[in-house]
C-alpha positions in Angstrom: 0.0 0.0 0.0 2.7 2.3 1.0 4.9 1.2 -2.0 2.1 1.8 -4.5 1.4 5.2 -3.2 5.0 6.1 -3.3 5.2 4.9 -6.9 2.2 7.0 -8.0 3.8 10.0 -6.2 7.1 9.5 -8.2 5.1 9.2 -11.5 3.2 12.4 -10.7 6.4 14.2 -9.9 7.9 13.0 -13.1 4.9 14.2 -15.1 5.0 17.6 -13.5 8.7 17.8 -14.2 8.2 17.1 -17.9 5.3 19.5 -18.0 7.5 22.3 -16.7 10.3 21.4 -19.1 7.9 21.5 -22.0 6.4 24.7 -21.0 9.8 26.3 -20.4 10.8 25.2 -23.8 7.8 26.7 -25.5 8.3 30.0 -23.6 12.0 30.0 -24.5 11.1 29.4 -28.1 8.6 32.3 -28.1 11.0 34.6 -26.4 13.8 33.6 -28.8 11.5 34.3 -31.8 10.4 37.6 -30.3 14.0 38.6 -29.8 14.9 37.6 -33.3 12.1 39.6 -34.9 12.9 42.5 -32.6 16.5 42.5 -33.8 15.3 42.3 -37.4 12.8 45.2 -36.9 15.6 47.3 -35.3 17.9 46.5 -38.2 15.1 47.5 -40.7 14.6 50.7 -38.8 18.3 51.5 -39.1 18.0 51.0 -42.9 15.0 53.2 -43.4 15.3 56.3 -45.6 16.2 59.5 -43.7 13.2 61.3 -42.3 11.0 58.2 -41.8 10.2 56.5 -38.6 7.9 53.8 -37.4 7.0 56.0 -34.5 5.1 58.3 -36.9 1.4 57.5 -36.4 0.3 57.7 -40.0 3.0 59.2 -42.2 4.8 56.5 -44.3 7.4 56.9 -46.9 8.0 53.5 -48.5 6.1 51.3 -50.8 9.0 48.9 -51.5 8.2 45.3 -51.7 11.3 43.9 -53.4 11.9 43.2 -57.1 11.2 40.0 -58.9 13.6 37.3 -57.7 16.9 37.2 -59.7 18.2 34.0 -61.3 20.3 33.2 -58.2 17.3 33.3 -55.9 14.7 31.9 -58.3 13.0 28.9 -56.8 13.6 25.5 -58.3 10.2 24.5 -59.6 11.1 20.8 -59.0 11.0 21.5 -55.3 7.7 23.2 -55.2 4.9 21.6 -53.2 1.4 20.9 -54.4 -1.7 19.1 -53.1 -0.4 15.7 -54.0 3.2 15.8 -52.7 2.4 17.5 -49.3 1.7 14.6 -46.9 2.4 13.9 -43.3 5.8 12.3 -44.1 6.9 15.3 -46.0 5.8 17.6 -43.3 7.6 15.6 -40.7 10.8 15.6 -42.8 10.7 19.4 -43.3 10.1 20.0 -39.6 12.9 17.6 -38.6 15.3 19.6 -40.7 14.4 22.9 -39.0 16.6 24.5 -36.5 15.2 25.6 -33.1 15.1 29.2 -34.4 13.1 28.1 -37.5 10.7 26.1 -35.4 10.2 29.1 -33.2 9.4 31.2 -36.3 6.6 28.7 -37.1 4.7 30.0 -34.0 4.0 33.3 -35.7 1.8 34.8 -38.3 3.0 38.3 -39.1 2.7 41.2 -41.5 4.8 41.2 -44.7 6.3 44.5 -43.4 7.5 42.8 -40.2 9.0 40.0 -42.3 10.8 42.2 -44.8 11.6 45.4 -43.0 9.9 47.5 -45.6 7.1 50.0 -44.6 4.5 48.9 -47.1 4.5 45.7 -49.1 2.4 45.3 -52.3 4.3 42.5 -54.1 6.5 39.5 -53.3 10.1 39.5 -54.6 13.7 39.2 -53.5 13.0 40.8 -50.1 10.3 38.3 -49.3 12.4 35.4 -50.6 15.4 36.2 -48.5 13.3 36.9 -45.4 11.5 33.6 -45.6 14.8 31.8 -46.1 16.0 33.3 -42.8 12.7 33.3 -40.9 10.2 30.6 -42.1 7.2 32.0 -40.4 3.9 30.1 -40.3 2.1 32.7 -42.3 1.4 36.3 -43.3 -1.5 38.6 -42.6 -2.3 41.4 -45.1 -4.1 44.7 -44.4 -5.7 47.2 -46.8 -2.4 49.0 -47.4 -1.1 45.8 -49.0 -4.1 45.5 -51.3 -4.3 47.5 -54.6 -6.8 45.5 -56.6 -7.9 41.8 -56.9 -5.3 41.0 -59.6 -2.5 42.4 -57.6 -3.6 40.5 -54.5 -3.8 37.2 -56.4 -0.4 37.7 -57.9 1.3 38.7 -54.6 -0.1 35.8 -52.6 0.5 33.2 -55.3 4.1 34.5 -55.7 4.6 34.4 -51.9 3.5 30.7 -51.8 5.8 30.0 -54.7 8.8 31.5 -53.0 8.1 29.5 -49.8 7.7 26.3 -51.8 11.0 27.0 -53.6 12.7 27.0 -50.2 11.2 23.6 -49.5 9.2 25.1 -46.7 5.7 24.4 -45.5 2.9 26.2 -47.3 2.1 29.5 -45.6 -1.1 30.5 -43.9 -2.2 33.6 -45.7 -4.9 35.8 -44.2 -6.5 39.3 -44.7 -7.7 41.5 -41.9 -11.3 42.6 -42.7 -11.0 45.7 -40.4 -10.7 47.9 -43.4 -13.9 46.8 -45.0 -15.4 50.1 -44.3 -14.0 53.6 -44.8 -15.7 56.9 -43.9 -14.8 60.2 -45.5 -16.0 63.8 -44.8 -15.7 65.7 -48.1 -16.4 69.2 -49.4 -17.1 67.9 -52.9 -20.2 66.2 -54.2 -17.9 64.5 -56.7 -16.9 62.1 -54.0 -20.1 60.2 -54.8 -18.4 59.1 -58.0 -15.4 58.0 -56.1 -17.7 55.9 -53.8 -19.1 54.1 -56.9 -15.7 53.3 -58.5 -14.0 52.5 -55.1 -16.6 49.8 -54.2 -16.4 48.4 -57.7 -12.6 48.2 -57.7 -12.5 46.8 -54.2 -15.3 44.3 -53.8 -16.2 43.9 -50.1 -15.1 47.4 -49.2 -17.7 50.1 -48.4 -17.0 53.8 -48.7 -19.3 56.0 -46.6 -19.3 59.6 -47.8 -20.5 62.7 -45.9 -20.9 65.7 -48.2 -20.2 68.7 -45.9 -20.0 72.4 -46.7 -16.5 73.8 -46.5 -17.5 76.4 -44.0 -19.0 73.7 -41.7 -16.3 71.1 -42.1 -13.8 72.3 -39.5 -16.5 73.0 -37.0 -18.0 69.5 -37.3 -14.7 67.8 -37.1 -13.6 69.9 -34.1 -16.9 69.4 -32.2 -16.9 65.6 -32.8 -13.3 65.1 -31.9 -13.4 67.1 -28.7 -16.6 65.2 -27.7 -14.8 61.9 -28.1 -16.8 61.0 -31.3 -14.7 59.1 -33.9 -16.7 58.7 -37.1 -14.5 60.0 -40.0 -11.4 58.1 -41.2 -10.4 60.6 -43.8 -11.3 64.2 -44.5 -11.1 66.1 -47.8 -11.2 69.8 -47.5 -9.6 73.0 -48.8 -7.0 74.9 -46.8 -7.1 78.6 -47.3 -6.5 80.3 -44.0 -4.2 78.1 -41.9 -7.1 77.0 -39.7 -6.5 73.3 -40.5 -2.7 73.7 -40.2 -2.8 75.4 -36.8 -5.8 73.8 -35.1 -5.8 70.3 -36.5 -2.4 69.2 -37.9 -0.3 71.0 -35.3 -2.6 69.6 -32.5 -2.4 66.0 -33.8 -6.1 65.7 -34.7 -5.1 65.2 -38.4 -2.2 63.3 -39.8 -0.6 63.2 -43.2 -0.2 60.0 -45.2 2.4 60.4 -48.0 3.6 57.1 -49.3 6.7 57.4 -51.3 5.5 55.5 -54.4 2.6 58.0 -54.7 4.4 61.3 -53.9 8.0 60.6 -55.1 7.7 63.0 -58.1 5.5 65.7 -56.5 6.9 69.1 -55.8 8.3 68.9 -52.3 7.0 72.5 -51.6 3.5 71.1 -51.9 4.1 68.4 -49.3 5.7 70.3 -46.4 2.4 71.1 -44.6 -0.3 68.8 -45.8 -1.1 66.0 -48.3 -2.4 67.7 -51.5 -5.0 66.1 -53.7 -5.3 68.9 -56.2 -5.1 72.7 -56.5 -7.7 75.2 -57.4 -7.6 79.0 -57.8 -9.7 82.0 -58.7 -9.5 84.0 -61.9 -10.8 87.1 -63.6 -13.4 86.1 -66.2 -14.9 88.0 -69.1 -17.7 87.6 -71.6 -16.5 86.2 -75.0 -19.5 87.9 -76.8 -18.1 91.3 -75.8 -14.3 90.8 -75.6 -12.1 88.9 -78.0 -9.3 88.9 -75.4 -8.9 89.7 -71.7 -9.8 93.4 -71.1 -7.5 93.6 -68.0 -3.9 92.4 -67.5 -3.1 93.9 -64.2 -4.9 93.8 -60.8 -4.7 97.6 -60.7 -6.8 97.9 -63.8 -10.0 97.6 -61.8 -9.1 100.7 -59.9 -9.1 102.8 -63.1 -12.1 105.2 -63.7 -13.2 103.2 -66.9 -14.0 100.2 -64.7 -16.0 102.0 -62.1 -19.1 99.9 -61.3 -18.2 97.4 -64.0 -16.5 94.5 -62.2 -18.0 91.9 -59.9 -16.9 90.3 -56.7 -18.3 87.9 -54.2 -18.8 89.5 -50.8 -15.4 89.1 -49.1 -16.9 89.4 -45.7 -17.5 85.8 -44.9 -15.8 84.5 -48.1 -12.7 82.8 -46.9 -11.0 82.6 -50.4 -11.2 86.3 -50.9 -9.8 87.2 -47.5 -7.0 84.6 -48.0 -6.2 86.3 -51.3 -6.2 89.8 -49.8 -4.0 88.7 -46.8 -1.6 86.9 -49.1 -1.6 90.1 -51.2 -0.5 92.0 -48.1 2.4 89.6 -47.6 3.4 90.3 -51.2 2.8 94.1 -51.0 6.2 94.8 -52.7 5.0 92.9 -55.8 1.7 94.9 -55.7 3.7 98.1 -55.6 5.7 97.0 -58.7 2.4 96.1 -60.5 1.1 99.6 -59.7 4.1 101.1 -61.4 3.6 98.8 -64.4 -0.1 99.8 -64.7 0.2 103.6 -64.0 3.7 104.3 -65.1 4.8 105.8 -61.7 5.5 104.7 -58.2 2.6 104.4 -55.8 2.1 107.1 -53.2 0.4 105.7 -50.1 -2.1 107.7 -48.2 -2.0 107.8 -44.4 -4.7 105.1 -44.1 -2.9 102.8 -46.6 -0.3 100.8 -44.7 0.9 99.0 -47.9 0.3 98.8 -51.6 -2.0 95.8 -50.9 -4.1 97.9 -48.5 -4.2 100.7 -51.1 -5.5 98.3 -53.7 -8.3 97.1 -51.4 -9.3 100.7 -50.5 -9.2 102.0 -54.1 -11.2 99.0 -55.4 -14.0 99.8 -53.0 -13.9 103.4 -54.0 -14.4 102.2 -57.6 -17.9 100.7 -56.8 -17.6 97.0 -57.4 -20.8 95.0 -57.9 -20.9 92.6 -55.0 -22.9 89.4 -54.9 -23.4 86.9 -52.1 -22.4 83.8 -54.2 -19.9 82.9 -56.9 -22.7 81.5 -58.9 -24.2 85.0 -59.2 -20.8 86.3 -60.1 -20.2 84.0 -63.1 -23.8 84.3 -64.2 -23.6 88.1 -64.3 -20.5 87.8 -66.4 -21.3 85.0 -68.8 -25.0 84.9 -69.3 -25.8 86.0 -72.8 -23.4 87.8 -75.1 -23.7 91.4 -74.0 -22.3 91.6 -70.5 -19.4 94.1 -70.2 -18.8 93.0 -66.6 -15.7 91.1 -65.5 -15.7 89.0 -62.4 -13.3 87.3 -60.1 -14.5 83.8 -59.2 -13.2 80.2 -58.9 -11.4 78.7 -61.9 -13.7 75.6 -61.5 -16.5 77.6 -63.1 -15.0 76.5 -66.4 -16.8 73.2 -65.8 -20.1 75.0 -66.1 -19.3 76.6 -69.3 -20.8 73.9 -71.5 -23.5 72.8 -69.0 -25.0 76.2 -68.5 -24.0 77.9 -71.7 -21.9 80.6 -70.1 -19.9 82.7 -72.6 -16.9 83.0 -70.3 -13.1 83.0 -70.8 -10.1 83.9 -68.8 -6.4 84.5 -69.6 -4.5 84.1 -66.3 -1.1 84.0 -68.0 -1.4 87.7 -68.8 -2.2 88.9 -65.3 0.3 90.9 -63.2 1.7 90.4 -60.7 0.0 86.9 -60.5 -3.2 85.3 -61.7 -4.3 84.4 -58.2 -3.6 82.2 -55.2 -3.2 78.4 -55.2 -5.8 76.8 -52.9 -4.9 73.3 -51.8 -7.6 70.6 -51.6 -6.0 68.1 -49.2 -6.7 64.7 -47.7 -5.8 63.7 -44.2 -6.2 60.8 -41.8 -8.1 61.5 -38.6 -6.3 60.6 -35.4 -7.8 57.5 -33.8 -9.6 56.8 -37.0 -11.9 53.7 -36.7 -10.4 52.3 -39.9 -6.9 53.6 -40.3 -5.7 51.0 -42.8 -8.8 51.6 -44.9 -8.0 55.3 -44.7 -4.6 54.7 -46.2 -6.0 52.6 -49.0 -8.6 55.3 -49.8 -5.9 58.1 -50.0 -3.8 56.0 -52.3 -6.9 55.5 -54.4 -7.9 59.2 -54.5 -4.4 60.0 -55.7 -4.9 57.8 -58.7 -3.1 54.7 -57.5 0.4 53.7 -58.6 0.3 55.2 -62.0 -1.6 58.4 -61.1 -4.5 57.8 -63.5 -6.8 55.4 -61.5 -10.5 55.9 -61.0 -10.0 57.8 -57.7 -8.6 60.9 -59.2 -10.7 61.1 -62.3 -13.7 63.1 -60.8 -11.2 65.8 -59.6 -9.1 65.9 -62.8 -11.1 68.5 -64.6 -10.6 71.9 -66.2 -10.0 74.5 -63.5 -8.4 71.9 -61.1 -4.9 70.6 -61.0 -3.9 67.2 -59.6 -0.4 67.4 -58.0 1.1 64.3 -59.4 3.0 64.8 -62.7 2.1 61.2 -63.7 -1.6 62.2 -63.9 -2.7 63.1 -67.4 -3.9 66.7 -67.3 -7.5 67.5 -68.1 -8.1 68.7 -71.6 -8.0 72.5 -71.9 -6.1 73.0 -68.6 -3.2 75.4 -68.5 -0.3 73.6 -66.9 0.0 74.5 -63.2 3.7 75.2 -63.5 3.0 77.8 -66.3 0.9 80.0 -64.1 2.1 82.7 -61.7 0.4 81.8 -58.4 1.0 82.8 -54.8 1.3 79.9 -52.5 -0.4 80.5 -49.2 1.8 81.1 -46.2 -0.6 79.5 -43.7 1.1 80.9 -40.6 1.0 84.5 -42.0 -2.6 84.3 -43.2 -3.8 82.8 -39.9 -2.2 85.6 -37.9 -3.1 88.5 -40.2 -6.5 87.6 -41.8 -8.6 89.3 -39.2 -6.7 92.6 -39.5 -7.1 92.5 -43.3 -10.8 91.8 -43.0 -11.2 94.6 -40.5 -9.5 97.0 -43.0 -11.8 96.0 -45.8 -14.8 96.3 -43.6 -13.7 99.8 -42.6 -14.1 101.1 -46.1 -17.0 98.9 -47.2 
C-alpha cells in the first residue's frame, strides 16, 4: 500500500517535471523568436530612408516590396509543393530539418512588413524570398495598405507561396484583416459620390461611406466631434485657405498626413511640407466672350481705373474665406503689388496715411471704384457669362469653367497675362483623422484618391477636370487646362494668413 502510493507519487512528480520542461521550452522558443524579430525590426529601422520613422502615427514613406527574384534566388520548380506531394511524411521531414530558431518562427503569423523590414509591401520578390529563407514563419497577414486590386492581391499571394515552396518550406497560412472593410470620409465635394461608386467596384467587399459637408462647416463639425470623443471619420477632404487646419488640427495631432513614397515621389516637395495635397484650385478674372475677344484687363490695378467704375463683380469678401485669404496673401506680397502699380500707371505708388501697404491701397481703391458685390460665386459667373452682351468682368473660382458647357456661359479667362499673379493656389487636401476607426482603410482610400500607382486610376478622375490641377506629374492633365507650373500663383503662407487675416478683414470692412 505504501509502496504503490510512493510509486504514484514519483510518477506524478515526473509528469509535473516534464510539463514544466515542455512549458519552459515553449516559452523560451517564443522569447527567442520575439527577440529575433525585434532584432530584425531594429535592423530594418536603421536602414529606413532619412526622415522616416515607425513612430510616426500615420506618415509613411516606403512602398517597396522587393523586385522580382533574380536568377540566383529563383525557386527550383522541381522542389515546389502541391496538393499531391504534401503529406504527413513530407511535413515531418521538413520539420525535422528545421533549427530551433526556424521552429520558433513557425509560431508566428506576421505582416509582410514585419517580415521584410519595408514599410508597405504590395508585391513579393527578393526581399520576401530572403526573409522567408531566414525566418520561415507560419504565415502572413495582409491589411488594406497591402491590397491595390484583386489581380495584384492574387499575384502577390501566389508568388509568396511560390517563394516559400521554392525554399522547400511548409505552405504559408495567408490571411486578410477585414477591419478595413469600411471607410468613412468627410468631403467638401459632391464629386466624392463618383469615387464611392468606383471604389466599391474596384475593391469588392469594401464600403466607402461619404458625408458631403459644406467647406464652412467642415472644420466646426470635425472639431466638435473630436473634442466630444466621437470618432466617425477616417479621412477628410477639405480646402486649406486660412491656416485653420494647419494650426488647429495638424499641429494639435487631430489630423495626420499619409504620404507614401510611391505616390508622392515625383511631387513638388514644396506642396508636401504642410499637408497631403489632392489637387489645387484657384480664382481667376473672367470676361464675356461675346463682348471681348481677349482679356480686357492684364493687371490687378486695372480695376481701380475710372473706366472700370461699377463694371466689375466680386463675391462679398466678408464671410468669403478665399477672398480674405487672397487679400491677406496680397498683403504679404505688398512689394509685388507696388511693382504692379508702377507697371499699370507708369509711376511709383504714393500711399495715403490710411494705406499701410500697396495691398491695402488696392483694397481701398477697389472699394472706391464701386464694385458690384454678390453673395455667391454662382451669381458672379452668371452676371459675367449669361448672354453675349455683359461688359462686366468677375473674379471667381477657376472651377467655373466646368459649367461653361452645361449652362452655356460665354466665359473665358487669360490668367497668364495677369500681373503680378493670376491668383492664389488653394490646396484641396486629404488627411487621416487621429484614432480613425479604420486607419488601414483610410490609407487605402488616400492612395486610391491620388490615382493609385500610375496616377491615373479611377479615384482621381472626378477631380481631374478643367480648373483643377492634380499634384502628381504622372496624372494626365484635363483637356484644356493650363499647366499648373506655367501660371504665376502665390502659394499661401498659412502661418502668415492665420495671424493676419482678421486685421485685413477689418481693414476691408472699414471702407466697405
